[in-house]
C-alpha positions in Angstrom: 112.3 122.5 87.4 115.6 122.7 88.5 117.8 121.3 90.6 120.0 123.6 92.9 123.4 121.8 94.2 123.0 119.5 97.1 120.0 121.2 98.5 118.2 122.0 95.5 114.2 122.9 95.4 112.2 122.5 92.3 108.9 124.5 92.9 105.6 122.7 92.0 103.6 124.7 89.4 100.2 126.4 91.4 97.1 125.1 90.7 94.6 127.6 89.6 92.5 128.1 92.9 89.2 127.3 93.1 87.0 129.5 94.1 84.0 129.4 97.0 81.6 129.5 94.1 82.9 127.0 92.4 82.8 124.8 95.2 79.1 125.5 96.0 78.1 125.1 92.0 79.6 121.5 92.8 77.7 121.3 95.7 74.5 122.0 94.2 75.1 119.5 91.1 75.8 116.7 93.6 72.8 117.2 95.7 70.8 117.5 93.0 71.8 114.5 91.5 71.4 112.6 94.4 75.1 111.8 95.1 75.7 113.1 98.3 73.7 114.5 101.4 73.6 118.3 102.3 75.3 117.4 105.9 77.7 115.5 104.3 79.1 118.8 102.3 78.9 120.7 106.1 80.9 118.3 107.6 83.5 118.9 105.1 83.2 122.7 105.0 85.8 123.7 107.3 88.4 121.2 105.8 91.4 122.4 103.5 91.3 121.6 99.9 88.5 121.7 97.3 85.3 120.3 97.6 85.9 117.7 95.4 88.7 116.3 97.4 87.3 116.7 100.5 84.6 114.8 99.4 86.5 111.8 98.1 88.9 111.4 101.1 86.0 111.3 103.4 84.6 108.3 101.4 81.3 110.4 100.9 81.7 109.9 96.6 83.6 107.8 94.9 86.1 109.6 92.2 84.6 107.7 89.0 81.1 108.7 90.5 81.6 112.5 90.9 83.4 112.5 87.5 80.3 110.5 86.0 77.6 113.1 87.6 79.8 116.1 86.0 79.7 114.8 83.0 75.9 114.0 82.9 75.3 117.6 84.1 77.3 119.3 81.5 76.3 116.9 78.7 79.9 115.9 77.5 81.6 112.6 77.4 84.0 110.7 80.3 87.7 110.1 79.4 87.9 106.6 79.7 92.0 106.3 79.7 92.1 102.4 79.4 90.7 103.0 76.0 91.7 106.3 75.3 95.8 107.1 73.7 96.3 110.7 74.3 97.9 111.9 70.4 101.3 112.8 71.1 101.2 116.2 69.2 98.1 116.9 71.1 99.2 116.8 74.2 102.1 119.2 73.3 99.9 122.6 72.9 99.7 122.8 76.7 103.2 123.1 78.6 103.0 120.6 81.5 102.8 123.6 83.5 99.9 124.4 82.1 98.2 121.2 82.1 98.5 121.0 86.1 97.5 124.9 86.6 94.2 124.6 84.2 93.8 120.8 85.5 93.3 119.7 81.5 94.9 117.8 78.8 94.8 118.2 75.2 94.0 114.5 74.1 93.1 115.1 69.8 92.9 118.1 67.8 92.1 119.0 64.7 91.7 121.6 62.4 88.4 123.1 63.5 88.8 122.0 67.4 90.7 120.3 70.3 89.6 117.5 72.9 90.3 117.8 76.3 90.1 116.0 79.0 88.9 118.4 82.2 88.5 117.7 85.9 85.7 120.1 85.9 84.1 120.9 82.3 82.4 124.4 83.5 81.8 126.5 81.1 84.4 129.4 82.5 87.0 126.6 83.0 86.7 125.2 79.4 86.6 128.8 78.2 89.9 129.6 80.1 91.2 126.3 77.9 89.9 127.3 74.7 91.8 131.2 75.4 95.1 129.5 75.8 95.1 127.0 73.0 93.0 129.7 70.7 90.7 127.0 69.2 87.2 125.7 70.1 87.7 123.0 73.0 85.5 119.7 73.1 85.2 118.5 77.0 85.5 115.4 78.4 85.7 114.5 82.3 88.5 112.8 83.6 88.9 111.5 87.3 91.6 113.5 89.1 94.0 109.9 89.3 93.7 109.4 85.8 94.3 112.9 85.0 97.7 113.2 86.5 98.7 110.2 85.6 98.3 111.1 82.0 99.8 114.4 82.5 102.8 112.6 83.6 103.2 110.3 80.9 102.4 112.8 78.2 105.3 115.1 79.6 108.0 113.5 80.2 110.8 115.6 81.8 113.5 113.3 79.4 112.0 114.7 76.3 114.3 117.9 75.7 117.2 115.8 76.8 118.1 115.5 72.7 118.3 119.2 72.6 120.9 119.9 75.2 122.9 116.8 73.9 123.3 118.8 70.7 123.9 122.2 73.0 126.6 120.1 74.9 128.6 118.9 71.7 128.0 122.2 69.6 131.0 123.3 72.8 134.7 124.0 71.3 136.7 121.0 71.3 138.0 121.3 74.6 134.6 120.6 76.0 135.9 117.6 78.1 138.7 119.4 79.7 136.5 122.2 80.3 133.1 120.4 81.7 134.3 119.7 85.5 134.8 123.6 85.5 131.7 124.7 84.0 130.2 121.9 86.6 131.7 123.0 89.2 130.2 126.5 88.8 126.5 125.2 89.0 125.9 127.1 86.0 122.0 125.9 86.1 121.7 126.5 82.6 124.5 124.4 81.3 123.5 121.3 79.0 124.9 118.6 81.2 123.4 120.3 84.1 120.0 120.3 82.8 120.4 116.9 81.5 121.1 115.3 84.9 118.1 117.3 86.3 115.7 116.0 83.8 116.9 112.6 85.0 116.2 112.6 88.1 113.0 114.5 87.6 111.8 112.0 85.4 112.8 109.0 87.6 110.5 110.4 90.7 107.3 110.8 88.2 108.1 107.2 87.0 107.8 105.8 90.8 111.9 104.8 89.8 113.7 102.8 92.8 117.1 103.1 91.1 118.7 105.3 87.8 121.4 103.1 86.1 123.9 105.6 84.3 125.7 103.2 82.0 128.8 103.9 79.7 129.0 101.4 77.0 131.8 102.1 74.8 130.2 104.7 72.2 127.2 105.6 74.0 125.7 106.0 77.5 122.6 104.0 78.9 120.5 105.4 81.3 118.0 102.6 83.0 115.6 103.0 85.8 113.9 100.2 88.0 110.4 100.5 88.2 108.4 97.9 90.1 111.8 96.1 90.4 112.4 95.8 86.7 114.6 97.2 84.8 113.9 99.7 81.9 116.0 101.7 79.2 114.4 105.4 79.1 117.9 107.3 77.2 120.6 106.2 74.9 123.2 108.9 75.0 126.4 110.1 73.1 129.9 108.6 74.8 131.1 112.2 74.8 128.7 113.1 77.5 129.2 110.5 80.3 132.4 111.4 81.7 130.3 115.1 82.3 126.9 113.5 83.6 128.9 111.4 86.3 130.9 115.0 87.0 127.8 116.5 87.7 126.5 113.6 89.7 129.2 113.9 91.8 129.2 117.4 92.3 125.6 117.0 93.9 126.6 114.2 96.1 129.5 115.8 97.7 131.9 113.6 96.2 136.0 113.4 94.7 135.2 114.4 90.9 139.4 113.8 90.2 138.9 110.4 91.6 137.7 107.9 88.8 139.1 104.8 89.7 138.4 103.6 92.8 134.2 103.2 93.5 132.7 106.3 95.7 129.5 106.7 97.8 127.9 110.3 98.1 124.0 111.4 99.0 122.3 114.3 97.2 119.2 115.6 99.1 116.7 118.1 96.8 113.6 119.0 96.6 112.1 117.6 93.4 108.6 119.2 92.0 107.8 119.9 95.6 108.9 116.3 96.9 111.6 115.9 99.4 114.0 113.1 97.8 117.1 111.5 99.6 119.6 110.1 96.8 122.1 107.7 97.6 124.9 107.7 94.9 127.1 104.9 94.2 130.0 105.0 91.5 132.3 102.3 90.3 134.8 102.1 87.1 133.8 99.8 84.4 135.1 98.7 81.1 133.7 102.1 79.3 133.8 104.4 82.2 132.5 105.0 85.1 129.0 103.7 86.2 126.6 105.4 88.7 123.7 104.0 90.2 121.6 106.3 92.3 119.0 104.7 95.1 116.1 107.1 95.1 114.2 107.5 98.4 111.0 109.7 98.0 110.4 110.7 101.7 106.8 112.1 100.9 105.7 108.8 99.7 103.6 107.4 103.0 104.7 104.4 104.8 102.6 101.7 104.4 101.1 100.0 107.6 100.9 96.2 108.3 97.3 95.8 106.5 98.7 97.4 103.2 101.6 95.0 102.8 99.9 92.3 101.4 99.9 89.7 103.8 97.2 87.3 104.1 94.5 88.1 106.9 96.0 84.8 108.8 99.6 85.8 108.6 99.5 89.6 109.2 97.6 88.2 112.6 100.1 85.9 113.9 103.0 88.3 112.5 101.3 91.4 114.6 101.4 89.6 117.5 104.4 88.2 117.5 106.0 91.8 117.3 104.0 92.7 120.2 106.0 90.1 122.3 108.1 91.7 124.9 111.4 90.0 123.8 112.9 87.9 121.2 114.0 88.3 117.8 112.1 88.8 114.6 114.0 88.0 111.1 113.1 89.7 107.8 114.8 87.6 105.1 115.2 88.1 101.1 117.4 89.7 98.8 118.0 93.1 98.0 115.2 95.3 96.9 112.7 92.4 98.7 110.9 94.9 100.6 112.4 94.2 103.9 112.9 97.7 105.1 109.4 98.6 104.4 108.1 95.5 106.4 110.7 96.7 109.3 109.0 100.0 109.5 105.5 99.1 109.0 106.4 97.1 112.4 108.2 100.1 113.7 104.8 101.9 112.8 102.7 99.8 114.7 104.9 99.2 117.8 105.6 103.3 118.2 103.8 104.4 121.3 105.0 106.9 124.1 105.4 104.3 126.4 108.3 102.5 124.4 111.9 103.5 123.7 112.4 102.3 120.1 115.6 102.6 119.0 117.3 101.7 115.4 120.5 101.6 114.0 120.6 101.4 110.2 122.6 102.2 106.9 121.5 104.8 105.7 118.3 105.8 107.7 116.3 106.0 104.7 113.1 107.2 106.4 112.8 109.6 109.4 110.4 109.0 112.5 110.2 112.2 114.7 109.6 109.8 117.7 112.0 107.3 117.4 115.7 107.4 118.0 117.7 106.4 114.8 121.2 105.9 114.3 123.1 105.7 111.7 126.1 104.3 110.4 129.4 106.0 109.6 132.5 103.5 109.6 134.3 106.8 108.9 133.6 107.8 112.3 134.0 104.5 114.1 130.1 103.7 114.3 129.5 99.9 112.6 126.5 97.9 113.6 128.2 95.9 116.3 129.9 99.6 117.9 126.7 101.1 117.4 124.4 98.3 118.9 126.5 98.2 122.0 125.7 101.2 122.7 122.2 100.9 122.2 121.9 98.4 124.8 123.0 101.6 126.9 120.0 103.5 125.8 117.3 101.9 128.0 115.8 100.4 124.8 112.4 98.5 124.5 112.5 98.0 120.7 115.8 97.6 118.6 115.8 97.6 114.9 118.8 96.5 113.4 119.0 97.3 109.7 121.0 94.3 108.5 122.9 91.3 110.2 126.1 91.8 108.1 129.2 90.0 110.5 129.0 87.6 113.2 129.5 90.5 115.4 126.6 92.1 114.7 124.5 88.8 114.9 126.2 88.1 118.0 125.0 91.1 120.1 121.4 91.4 118.2 121.0 87.7 119.6 122.2 88.6 123.4 119.9 91.8 123.1 116.9 89.5 122.3 117.8 87.0 125.4 118.5 90.0 127.9 114.6 91.5 127.5 114.4 93.6 124.4 112.8 93.2 121.0 115.1 93.3 118.2 113.7 93.4 115.0 116.1 93.0 111.7 116.7 92.0 108.3 118.7 89.4 106.6 119.9 88.1 103.2 118.0 85.0 102.9 116.5 83.0 100.3 114.0 81.7 102.1 112.5 81.3 106.0 114.6 78.1 106.5 117.5 79.1 105.1 117.6 82.5 107.2 118.3 80.0 110.5 121.2 78.1 108.7 122.6 82.2 107.8 123.0 82.5 111.5 124.8 79.0 112.1 126.9 79.6 109.0 128.3 83.2 110.9 129.0 81.0 114.0 126.1 81.7 116.2 125.5 79.0 118.6 122.8 76.7 117.8 121.2 76.5 121.3 121.3 80.6 121.6 119.7 80.8 117.8 116.5 78.3 119.3 116.7 81.0 122.5 116.6 84.0 120.4 114.9 83.8 117.3 110.7 83.9 117.5 110.2 84.4 113.9 111.5 84.5 110.3 109.4 86.2 107.6 110.8 86.1 104.0 109.1 88.1 101.8 109.4 89.0 97.8 107.8 91.8 95.9 106.0 90.6 92.7 104.5 93.5 90.1 100.5 93.8 90.3 98.9 93.6 86.8 97.8 97.0 85.5 94.2 97.2 86.2 93.4 99.6 83.0 94.8 97.4 80.1 93.8 94.3 81.4 92.9 91.7 78.5 92.5 87.7 78.4 95.3 85.3 77.5 96.1 81.7 77.6 99.5 80.8 80.2 102.1 78.9 78.7 102.1 75.5 79.9 105.1 76.2 82.4 102.8 78.8 83.5 99.9 76.4 84.3 102.3 73.5 85.8 103.4 76.2 88.2 99.9 76.9 89.5 99.3 72.8 89.5 102.0 73.0 91.7 101.3 75.3 94.2 97.7 75.2 94.6 96.4 77.9 92.8 93.8 77.8 90.0 92.3 79.5 86.9 90.7 82.8 88.4 87.5 83.7 88.4 86.4 85.2 85.1 89.9 83.4 83.7 93.4 84.4 83.1 93.9 88.3 82.6 97.0 90.0 81.9 97.9 93.5 81.4 98.5 94.7 77.7 100.4 97.6 78.4 98.8 101.1 78.4 100.5 105.1 79.2 99.4 104.5 83.1 102.2 101.3 83.4 104.5 102.4 80.7 103.4 99.8 78.3 104.9 96.7 80.9 101.3 95.6 81.7 102.0 95.9 85.3 101.8 99.2 88.0 103.3 99.2 91.4 103.6 95.9 93.6 102.5 93.5 96.3 104.4 91.7 98.9 104.7 87.8 99.1 105.4 86.5 102.4 106.9 83.1 104.0 106.6 83.1 107.8 108.2 80.4 110.4 107.2 80.5 113.6 109.8 79.2 116.0 107.9 76.5 117.9 109.7 73.9 120.7 109.5 71.3 118.0 111.9 74.0 115.7 114.0 74.9 118.4 114.8 71.2 119.1 115.7 70.4 115.1 117.7 74.2 115.5 119.9 72.5 118.4 120.5 69.0 116.8 121.4 71.6 113.7 118.9 68.9 111.2 119.2 69.1 107.8 118.0 71.9 106.1 114.8 69.8 104.2 113.9 68.4 107.4 113.2 71.5 109.1 111.1 72.8 105.9 109.1 69.5 105.9 108.3 70.5 109.7 107.7 74.2 109.3 104.9 73.2 106.9 103.4 70.3 109.0 102.6 73.3 111.3 101.1 75.2 108.8 103.8 77.3 107.2 102.5 78.6 103.7 105.7 78.7 101.2 106.3 82.0 99.2 105.1 80.0 95.9 101.9 78.6 97.4 101.2 82.7 98.8 102.2 83.8 95.1 100.0 80.8 93.6 96.9 82.4 95.7 97.9 86.0 94.0 97.1 84.5 90.8 94.0 82.8 91.7 93.1 86.1 92.8 93.8 87.8 89.5 96.3 90.4 91.2 99.2 88.7 89.2 100.1 86.8 86.9 102.1 83.3 86.8 105.0 84.5 84.6 105.7 87.5 86.6 105.5 85.3 90.2 107.8 82.9 87.8 110.1 85.9 87.1 110.4 86.9 91.0 110.6 83.8 93.0 113.0 80.9 92.4 110.6 78.2 91.8 112.5 74.9 91.6 113.0 72.5 95.0 110.3 74.4 96.7 
């Protein structure tokens, strides 16, 4: 697991291969238990992968049912990680590579035996684990999802950082002057190189979108943004801070000598078999230089419209609007609100051989082979406005403008929508009606906005409650007042929230879901735009015409038990809605 320079390669450990005999044995067990039919085995036999994975992917058996069937057949227990907390010392009896290769995780140990969660508790697999541990094994069966999550939670890439820090501080008194020479030589065994490697690797395992490295006097704080919330993961001595910044700059192709001016860079690498792009930004703060790395895991699948979390009625209307032959559809929201994800999902639905789809973005976050994408490069003279002009000479059908930042870009985008193109774009605004007024504030004429914009979708992302650690709780008076004000109600089965487990890093939340507010520009809305009517009047009309506000949509998520009222109040501005 080493990062090797700007285009690094980190090899993922290979799994112990399953043999045909393993799959035949599993097939017999499942058929005899009545869980699958022989014809279902035949249907997946020629596909790649293990039999278990193929049957689960085909929908012939659920992961949990497979684990329960194996547990019953081999007369062993089930590893329920919602209640089972692996012992911190036991998990270290196997290295992470061994755990992945054996598909096993020790969860408890005593002088006589080790309790191990396995995917397959067949005697030969248990014997292999027992041989490596040197002790008898008590087997439990885990689902593949639970085992993968638990291995990642148990074996953190950053757990060896302390040793690397000690080695760094053991260098001679000239280490600060020598650090840059050492880093620039790309010595893979240098402590600083390994610390940066561990921080990036663990960020990928934790699904972090951003890594913050912050000098604070005598210490350096490392934080990850996971599911939209920052959490502190490391506290390092201040002496290693400049060396970490220099190492990141080397990876990002930046100037390590310049420490006062802000800099931007980009790192491309493979981390544990995943193709990753990292956007790096440095800026001078009181304590030194702060680094923020935006992590783009290109191996993560892109969402389609059905997976975004839109209510069915909103999704149906939105899908119809993006299939319009021309017009402008705006995604509005704050930074990190999921606007780019929604735009890419829209492009995915529109992508077909009979359309010319073109985008201009800063940066191009995800690449499509069948879409023409332009990367902003202001140093080379490629700006949003200039690039958009060139796109119009390329016979486009659909244009995606990554972000409308200035009046020139806004004007060209509006004109493109008026001349027979479908334009998708993002805009920073707090809610749907505000986005229209932002265009007015930029100086775009009201009649042009009214004629070009077909809809505005405002959105936020809220964290989902972790389903592995749900427990009843009593919401606060403020939370109950929020629900009552926006049409929510107590979920069936009562109020529940995540109490924190190793799956959700003790946060009580896991993954996120979108909350949407869609303003369709009707004839009545156009009249108000042309008249430059007050904001409140426009919002009142939109709600009369059926627009559900962000707060109302979020309250429904609470009613369905998807998230909690406190999370909604944290993520979405409530007052004045």
